[in-house]
Each structure stands twice: as structure tokens, then as C-alpha cells.
Residue, then its C-alpha position, 0 to 999 in steps of 0.5 A: m638463673t632461670w625459674g619455671l613459674h607455676v603462674t602466669l606472669v602479669s603486668k600489674w606485679l611490676d607496680p607495687a600500687d596494685t599489690e593484692a592480698f596474696i604472695n605472688p606479686f612479691m616474687v617480682l617486687y623483691a627483684v625490681h623494687d624496694a620498700l621502706v621496711k620489708p620482711m627480710p632474714a632479720g625479721d618482718n619489719t627490717p629497715s631497707l630504704a629507711e635506715s631506721w624508724t621511730t614511733s612517738k610515745d602517743g603512738l600517733t606518729y611514725e618517723f622514717v629516716l631514709r638511707k643516704n645515697v640510695k638510687f632508683h635504676n634511672g639514677d634518681a635519688v630515693t627521697a621522702d617525696d617518693v615515699k609520700f607519693s607511693f603511699e598516696r598512689y597505693r590502691g592494693a590490699a587494705a588500701k582503704l583501711l590504711k588511708e582511713r587511719v593515716r591522717e597525713v604523710q608529711v615530708v620533713d626533709p628529703g631524707r625524713v618522712r612522718f606518718h601521722l595517724k588519726a588514732p593509735w593503731p598497734d597494727f600500722m607496721t604490720f599492714y604497712g611494712t610486711s607483705a600483708t600489703g604493698a604500701a611501703w614499696i617505693v616508686p619514683k615520683k618524677y618518673v611515674e608522673k612523666v610516663g603515667d601508670d601505663g608507661f610505668l608498666k611498660a618500662p618499670i623503674g624501681a630501687g631493687p637489686y635487679r632492673v627489668v630488661s624485657f617483659n612479655p606478659g604471660i611468657d617471661l620476665v628478664m632482669e639484670a643485676f643493678e650494680g648500684y643496689w645499696r645492700k650489695t651487688p647481686s652475684v647472679k648477673r641475670l634472672v629469668f622468670r618463665s611462666m610454665p603453668d603446667e606441672t609436667t612441663r616445669a618438671a621436664a624443663l628442670r630435668a633437661g636443665d632448661v631451668d634451675i628452679v621450679y615452683l609448686l610440685a605435687g604428688q608423683t611429680a614431686t616424688d620423681i624429682k626427689r629421686a632424680p640424681g642431681l636434683r633436689l626437692a625443697a619445701a618453703k613453709p609460707p603462712g598459707v592455708v588452703f580452704l573452702d569458701f562458700p560465698e552463698q552462705w549469706d543467701a537464705k535460699s542456698p544449701w550453704h546457708d545451713k551451718r550443718v551443710r558446711q560442717a558436712a563438707s568439712h567432715a567429708l575431707d580426709r585431710n591427711a590423705l590429701n596432704q600425703a597425696e599432694t604435698l608428700g605429708l609435708s603440709r599440716p592439716t588444720g581446722a583454722l583459717i589463720p595459720r598457727v605461725l601468725e601472731f594472735a592466731r588461735a589453733y584449731e585441730p582439723p575436724a575428723y574425717d567422718p563421711a557417715r557424720a557428713r551424710q547425717l548432717l546433710t540429712e538433718a539439714g534436709y538433703p538426705s540425697g545430697f545436692d548439686a553444689g555447682d562449680l568448685t573454682p580453685f585458686p590456680p594452679f592447685f587443680s589436682l587438689a581441687e579434683a581430690i576435694g571434689g571427689y571427697l565431697q561427691a562421696v557424701g552427696i555434695k556434687t561439684r564440677v571443678r571449674t578452672m580459671e587462669r590466675a589473673a582472671f580468677l583473682t579479679a573475679w574473686r575480688e569482684h565477688k563474681i565467683k559463685n558456689v564453692i571457692m578453694g582459696l589460698g593466701a600466704p602473705a605475712g602479717n598477723a591474725a588481724t591482717r587475715i581477718e581484715v581480708y576474708v571476713t570484714k566489710n572492707g576485705i577484698y575477698s570477703s563475701g558477707v559481714v557478721p556485725e559482731i565480728e565487725d565490732l570486735f575488729q574495730q575494738q582490737a584495732k584500737e586496743m594497745d594492750r597486747k593481752r586484751r587485743e589477743a583476747l579480742l582476736h581470739q574471740i573473732q576466730q572463735i566466731m569464725h570457727d563456730r559458724v564454720m564460715h570456711v572449711p580449712v584444709y591444711e597449712l601449705a608446704f610449698l614444694w620446689g625442685v632445684g637443679p644442679r647449678v644452684e649453690e644457694a636458692c634462698v629457700d625460707h631465708i625470709k621466714g614464711f616467704s614462698y619464693s627465692a629471696p633476697y635475690e641479691d643473696l642467690k649463688l650459682k656454683a662456680g663454673r656453672 
């Protein structure tokens, strides 16, 4: 089965230690690696390499019992040593937070491992065991120590349903079924991921039968695939919100420092028209950075499309003729959506130029706070409202550009609050502050459109609730004789 991917494949996705706070790496992780617990069709924290886990009464200890006779691709057994090693080596999203809160990881015996927390933390399993982070994904300690990090990226060994045959960064990744996978032997013998960042190229490859599934279709291309005989359009519903971020709102000299300017940008957008044009009306316009499906999310209706009000707000803020806002840098490859947003901003006097970047460079620059002016962001990992708040608006957040002390205090409080209702109230309070301050301009909750070809019997669309891609890979099926 072959995929035409909307993104450039990067080496770091082969190593769970580098997982960033977005969903793309998991497209690769679910094939090559496995986690102690992970989102699966049965739920967000499905036991995987661990057959079970328990929490102590005081909320300070989490004990995982490993599945027996589970092997890495090189034949080594998966043990508690690998679990401890993988956690200590983890340096991706929320690594700082996890390591601040976990006192120690204790190997009880080869089949049991205990995580001791410094204080009760109701979100430990959300940060550890969902796609909010890659911390629970296990790599083989002996092998990594032998070959080193660079060697591991060149020849990764995992415990997942597929082993890597070859990898050409930015071009393709070829994998074959691992007969010894504990859950089941996959029925599709070979998976091929091909980077095809250009949408028309992806659609043409699907039509020609060169690929079986393509990700991210929009507008007319999606309509054409929907109408094409033998092809079908599918929509995954990840918990992802497209939003505008203004890193210079923290700079008193910037127009974005004035809340009225950020409100003007929000009223300038016709979210319904953007939804129709880009995702055939399948996305859901919103006024909230946190998608409704996540636990503890607070829903906000999208602000009205009101260009007159936008111009009035700009005038009140001292920009009656508008202003030049510089670059609008979108999350790759959502470039056509960014062009459309730029057009709406321009119509009220906010002039931007869409600046496209290759995805790996974009994510590095965003994380290192090197992108100025306006960012069109997107993130769709699992988790809850607290995991999203951590990423975007707290001092440790990898995509956070400024700190509101009140949010920081409330975030620390909610992290210790074991009463669910009180905790929800604290998280709602944070979301209200984000909303009142217009820290971001949310656009819509994304419908992620795929094209599926005639050879595919089971593409695993949305089998894992809210996951953007095909998974679990061991459940894929091709039609007989195809």
C-alpha cells in the first residue's frame, strides 16, 4: 500500500525522543515503534507494550506490567530497562514538564516499571500516554547505546508492526511487515510513504494508480476526487484548530500589541466561506483555540464576519488606513488557506505577504521563536485542554511566545487539583483569559480530507478517534487480488 504524503519526510520522525507537539511524527511512529500505552480504537490510553497499569491510592506511583515475549525488530526482548531509558532520553514536547514532575523511574524487574511522581498529577497519563507527547514510545536501550543517536536514525529498530527497509529523507520510506508483532501480523506486507508536498501531484498520482491513499486535499482538487469513478473522498476529524498567532503582541511597539487590532483581524475573516472553499464545508468554524472534542475544552462561537467593524477597530487603535503587517507564515503545506486569509486581512487594511517555508524549517523556526509578524498555526495531537494550553501559552510551551502571569498561576493550580470539577473550572478560567485577550485568532476545527484509491478495502480512517492518518497499520486491508 502506497501513500502520497502532504509533507516532507524527515529523519527525526523515526526517533520517538524528538516528537514535537503536532501529529505528523505519529504517522511514522505507529508503523515502526510501539508505546507502553497509546491511543488506539479502544481509547486514548490503550495498554500496548504494557498489558496493564495501576495507580497508587495517593496518586504518586504508576506501575506498568509489560507484555510477555514482546520483541524489538532485532530480536531483543522489550524490558523495563528500555522503558526507563526511553523516558530519560526523551527530549520532545513537554519533556521539561514531565521530567520536572517525575521523581524517578524505577525498574522493579524486567517485566515491571514504576514511575514515582513528586506530587499527585492528574494529567500524568494524558501527557505520557497519548499523542500529546512521544514519551511513552519505547526504543531498544542496548541498540541505541551501541549505535548512538545518529546510527539509530540511519537504521532505526522499533517494536512496531513494520520494520524499516529503506529511508530517503524527503523522498520515501519503505517498510515491511514484522511477522513477530505481538498484536497481530499485518495483512499488508509492504508500506511505502512518498513525499508529495504538491497537491496536484498527489491527486494525479492517485488517479494514475501510482499511490493508494493521499492526504490533504482541498477545494477543487477534493471536489474532483470526490466525483472521480473508483476513487473516494474521506474526512478524518483530528482535534486540530487552524489559528493565527501574533508573536509580536508582546512588543509594545507593534500594532499587534493592541487587542483591538487582533479583534479586527478576527472580524475580517469569513470563516464559513474559508471552510467551504478549502474543506467543502466539512470543518467547523470556531472562536476557541482548544477544539471542542478535548476534555475540559470551553466552546466559543466564531466571531462574526464583519469587515466594517474590523475597519472601525483599526481606526480606534490608530490605524485608519490600516498597516503593513509583514509576513504571514503558514503551517506547511496549508498555503492556499493562508492566501485566502491574507486576502480577507488585506480587504480591511491589514497588508501581509504569504511566506512559505518547508515544514521541518518552519517547525524549527517556530519552536526557536524566529518567525515574526503573523503565523498561521495548527496542531492536532491528542490530550486535553491542559496539554494544548501548555504548548501554546505557558512559559515552558514550545510554541509559546509570551507569558501571562495569571495564566501561569492558574496552570500550576490546575495541575495539582485532583477534584475534576474544580480543575475544569480553573482550565475554563484560563481559556476565558485567552479568549478575552484575543491571544490567538482561531479559524476552524479542521476536517482533514484524504483521497482513497480502488485497491484499498480498509484504509483505517478515524479508527483511532481523532487521529489524522491511517492507523493502526496492522488493521489495513487491500482488496483480494489487488
